[in-house]
N, CA and C of each residue as an Amber inpcrd file, in Angstrom:
protein
   246
   6.4070000 -43.6220000 -14.9750000   5.9890000 -42.2370000 -14.9060000
   6.2570000 -41.5660000 -16.2410000   5.3880000 -40.6730000 -16.5590000
   5.5970000 -39.9130000 -17.7820000   6.3710000 -38.6430000 -17.4680000
   6.7800000 -37.9580000 -18.5000000   7.5310000 -36.7230000 -18.3190000
   6.7330000 -35.6560000 -17.5930000   5.4340000 -35.6230000 -17.8350000
   4.5670000 -34.6450000 -17.1670000   4.5500000 -34.8870000 -15.6630000
   4.4480000 -36.1460000 -15.2460000   4.4060000 -36.4650000 -13.8210000
   5.7390000 -36.1950000 -13.1400000   6.8190000 -36.4130000 -13.8390000
   8.1360000 -36.1830000 -13.2450000   8.3780000 -34.7090000 -12.9730000
   7.8840000 -33.8510000 -13.8340000   8.0990000 -32.4200000 -13.6590000
   7.1120000 -31.7820000 -12.6950000   6.0030000 -32.4490000 -12.4250000
   4.9540000 -31.8560000 -11.6020000   5.2880000 -31.9170000 -10.1190000
   5.9230000 -32.9500000  -9.6540000   6.3160000 -33.1310000  -8.2600000
   5.1420000 -33.0770000  -7.2960000   3.9490000 -33.3700000  -7.7290000
   2.8040000 -33.4220000  -6.8380000   2.1930000 -32.0770000  -6.4940000
   2.7270000 -30.9960000  -6.9780000   2.1830000 -29.6760000  -6.6760000
   1.1530000 -29.3390000  -7.7410000  -0.1030000 -29.3160000  -7.3530000
  -1.1370000 -29.0460000  -8.3260000  -1.9660000 -27.8520000  -7.9150000
  -2.3220000 -27.0570000  -8.8690000  -3.3090000 -25.9990000  -8.6850000
  -2.9790000 -25.0470000  -7.5620000  -4.0290000 -24.4530000  -7.0510000
  -3.8610000 -23.4740000  -5.9900000  -3.4850000 -22.1280000  -6.5650000
  -4.1020000 -21.1290000  -6.0350000  -3.7820000 -19.7850000  -6.5100000
  -2.4950000 -19.3040000  -5.8650000  -1.8630000 -18.3070000  -6.4430000
  -0.6570000 -17.7570000  -5.8080000  -0.9380000 -17.2160000  -4.4150000
  -2.1740000 -16.7570000  -4.1820000  -2.5310000 -16.2600000  -2.8480000
  -2.4740000 -17.3880000  -1.8340000  -2.9470000 -18.5750000  -2.2070000
  -2.8970000 -19.7150000  -1.2950000  -1.4560000 -20.0940000  -0.9840000
  -0.6020000 -20.0680000  -1.9890000   0.7990000 -20.4090000  -1.7760000
   1.4850000 -19.3950000  -0.8720000   1.1860000 -18.1210000  -1.0580000
   1.7970000 -17.0940000  -0.2160000   1.3130000 -17.1970000   1.2200000
   0.0290000 -17.4990000   1.3980000  -0.5040000 -17.6450000   2.7510000
   0.1210000 -18.8430000   3.4450000   0.2740000 -19.9390000   2.7280000
   0.9080000 -21.1210000   3.3130000   2.3680000 -20.8510000   3.6480000
   3.0540000 -20.1280000   2.7900000   4.4500000 -19.7780000   3.0730000
   4.5410000 -18.8700000   4.2940000   3.6420000 -17.9030000   4.3760000
   3.6280000 -17.0090000   5.5270000   3.3520000 -17.7460000   6.8210000
   2.4230000 -18.6890000   6.7750000   2.1220000 -19.4620000   7.9800000
   3.2890000 -20.3450000   8.3850000   3.9630000 -20.9420000   7.4280000
   5.1030000 -21.7880000   7.7850000   6.2490000 -20.9580000   8.3610000
   6.4680000 -19.7690000   7.8090000   7.4800000 -18.8740000   8.3760000
   7.0710000 -18.4510000   9.7810000   5.7900000 -18.1520000   9.9600000
   5.2980000 -17.7460000  11.2700000   5.4200000 -18.8430000  12.3110000
   5.1370000 -20.0740000  11.9130000   5.2770000 -21.1840000  12.8620000
   6.7310000 -21.3990000  13.2530000   7.6250000 -21.2880000  12.2960000
   9.0480000 -21.4370000  12.6180000   9.5230000 -20.3080000  13.5250000
   9.1160000 -19.0910000  13.2000000   9.4820000 -17.9430000  14.0310000
   8.8670000 -18.0540000  15.4190000   7.6090000 -18.4670000  15.4810000
   6.9360000 -18.6130000  16.7690000   7.5520000 -19.6920000  17.6290000
   7.9850000 -20.7690000  17.0190000   8.6410000 -21.8280000  17.7890000
   9.9400000 -21.3340000  18.3900000  10.7170000 -20.6190000  17.6010000
  11.9850000 -20.1150000  18.1360000  11.7550000 -19.0680000  19.2180000
  10.7920000 -18.1820000  19.0130000  10.4660000 -17.1950000  20.0450000
   9.9340000 -17.8950000  21.2920000   9.1200000 -18.9220000  21.1020000
   8.5560000 -19.6550000  22.2300000   9.6040000 -20.3640000  23.0600000
  10.5930000 -20.9310000  22.4140000  11.6700000 -21.5940000  23.1610000
  12.4420000 -20.5670000  23.9830000  12.7300000 -19.4190000  23.3840000
  13.4500000 -18.3720000  24.1260000  12.6020000 -17.8620000  25.2850000
  11.3280000 -17.5850000  25.0240000  10.4560000 -17.1160000  26.0990000
  10.3050000 -18.1640000  27.1890000  10.1660000 -19.4110000  26.7830000
   9.9500000 -20.4730000  27.7580000  11.1560000 -20.7640000  28.6170000
  12.3290000 -20.7300000  28.0400000  13.5270000 -21.0860000  28.8010000
  14.1120000 -19.9150000  29.5790000  13.9870000 -18.7090000  29.0540000
  14.6530000 -17.5740000  29.6860000  13.6730000 -16.6980000  30.4750000
  12.5740000 -16.3130000  29.8510000  11.6930000 -15.3260000  30.4690000
  10.7480000 -15.9640000  31.4820000   9.9690000 -16.9530000  31.0540000
   8.9350000 -17.5140000  31.9210000   9.4130000 -18.6990000  32.7450000
  10.5230000 -19.2840000  32.3900000  11.0350000 -20.4860000  33.0460000
  10.0100000 -21.6240000  33.0020000   9.2100000 -21.6230000  31.9440000
   8.2010000 -22.6610000  31.7350000   8.0930000 -22.8540000  30.2250000
   8.6120000 -23.9740000  29.7420000   8.6950000 -24.1940000  28.2950000
   7.3170000 -24.2660000  27.6500000   6.3560000 -24.8990000  28.3180000
   5.0150000 -25.0280000  27.7370000   4.3570000 -23.6600000  27.5660000
   4.4830000 -22.8130000  28.5640000   3.8990000 -21.4730000  28.4770000
   4.5790000 -20.6580000  27.3740000   5.8890000 -20.7390000  27.3020000
   6.6170000 -20.0050000  26.2670000   6.2700000 -20.4780000  24.8740000
   6.1860000 -21.7990000  24.6800000   5.8240000 -22.3180000  23.3570000
   4.3940000 -21.9420000  22.9940000   3.4950000 -21.9990000  23.9610000
   2.1030000 -21.6200000  23.6920000   1.9910000 -20.1740000  23.2370000
   2.6400000 -19.2850000  23.9680000   2.5950000 -17.8680000  23.5870000
   3.3660000 -17.6050000  22.2970000   4.5000000 -18.2590000  22.1320000
   5.3080000 -18.0480000  20.9340000   4.6210000 -18.5350000  19.6770000
   3.9710000 -19.6930000  19.7490000   3.2890000 -20.2090000  18.5640000
   2.0770000 -19.3560000  18.2080000   1.3610000 -18.8670000  19.2200000
   0.2360000 -17.9640000  18.9330000   0.7290000 -16.6980000  18.2480000
   1.8030000 -16.1470000  18.7590000   2.3890000 -14.9530000  18.1540000
   2.8850000 -15.2540000  16.7400000   3.5120000 -16.4110000  16.5590000
   4.0360000 -16.7800000  15.2450000   2.9490000 -16.9840000  14.2110000
   1.8440000 -17.6160000  14.6080000   0.7360000 -17.8110000  13.6710000
   0.1370000 -16.4670000  13.2920000  -0.0060000 -15.5670000  14.2610000
  -0.5610000 -14.2430000  13.9590000   0.3450000 -13.4760000  12.9990000
   1.6370000 -13.4800000  13.2760000   2.5770000 -12.7570000  12.4160000
   2.6610000 -13.4200000  11.0430000   2.6960000 -14.7450000  11.0150000
   2.7970000 -15.4610000   9.7430000   1.5850000 -15.2740000   8.8640000
   0.3930000 -15.2910000   9.4560000  -0.8010000 -15.0800000   8.6470000
  -0.8670000 -13.6400000   8.1450000  -0.3700000 -12.6970000   8.9370000
  -0.3170000 -11.3090000   8.4670000   0.6620000 -11.1650000   7.3130000
   1.7940000 -11.8440000   7.4060000   2.7740000 -11.8090000   6.3140000
   2.1800000 -12.4410000   5.0610000   1.5290000 -13.5870000   5.2320000
   0.9450000 -14.2720000   4.0820000  -0.2020000 -13.5010000   3.4630000
  -1.0590000 -12.9190000   4.2970000  -2.1870000 -12.1520000   3.7770000
  -1.7080000 -10.8500000   3.1490000  -0.6740000 -10.2570000   3.7100000
  -0.1270000  -9.0300000   3.1290000   0.5000000  -9.2750000   1.7770000
   1.0340000 -10.4590000   1.5740000   1.6350000 -10.7880000   0.2890000
   0.6190000 -11.0270000  -0.7980000  -0.6400000 -11.2610000  -0.4260000
  -1.6660000 -11.5140000  -1.4240000  -2.2530000 -10.2320000  -1.9810000
  -2.0080000  -9.1140000  -1.3180000  -2.5710000  -7.8570000  -1.7760000
  -1.8090000  -7.3590000  -2.9960000  -2.5310000  -6.6660000  -3.8400000
  -1.8980000  -6.0670000  -5.0120000  -1.3120000  -4.7240000  -4.6190000
  -1.2140000  -3.8450000  -5.5650000  -0.6160000  -2.5410000  -5.3000000
  -1.5820000  -1.5840000  -4.6130000  -2.7270000  -2.0420000  -4.1950000
  -3.6600000  -1.2230000  -3.4490000  -4.7360000  -0.5620000  -4.2840000
  -4.6840000  -0.7150000  -5.5880000  -5.6990000  -0.1020000  -6.4340000
  -6.9610000  -0.9370000  -6.4040000  -8.0730000  -0.2740000  -6.1930000
  -9.3610000  -0.9440000  -6.1930000  -9.9850000  -0.8210000  -7.5810000
 -10.5820000  -1.8960000  -8.0660000 -11.2420000  -1.7810000  -9.3660000
 -12.4510000  -0.8660000  -9.2500000 -12.5650000   0.0410000 -10.1430000
 -13.6840000   0.9690000 -10.1260000 -14.2060000   1.1670000 -11.5270000
 -15.0980000   2.1260000 -11.6900000 -15.6240000   2.3760000 -13.0370000
 -14.5190000   2.8770000 -13.9600000 -14.4710000   2.2800000 -15.1050000
 -13.4920000   2.6850000 -16.1020000 -12.1730000   1.9370000 -16.0260000
 -11.9740000   1.1000000 -15.0080000 -10.7430000   0.3130000 -14.9220000
 -11.0860000  -1.1490000 -15.0740000 -10.7050000  -1.7090000 -16.1690000
 -10.9840000  -3.1280000 -16.3960000  -9.8030000  -3.7970000 -17.0180000
């Protein structure tokens, strides 16, 4: 391996928006799994139902977190701003 390959670690390309969305989704899946286990074991007394609802909730929250992180400061490009 060359020095370039050793420092790269297989992570190539991708925009920062893609990385933030992937991070948000992974956080959402982890959060949804934990919420699903709690819902399944305590609230619904059915682990499959709790995991199903928890993962759906986690994906929704995670994608919102990831998509929210891709936004800039809210300024829209208009005439005179370049």
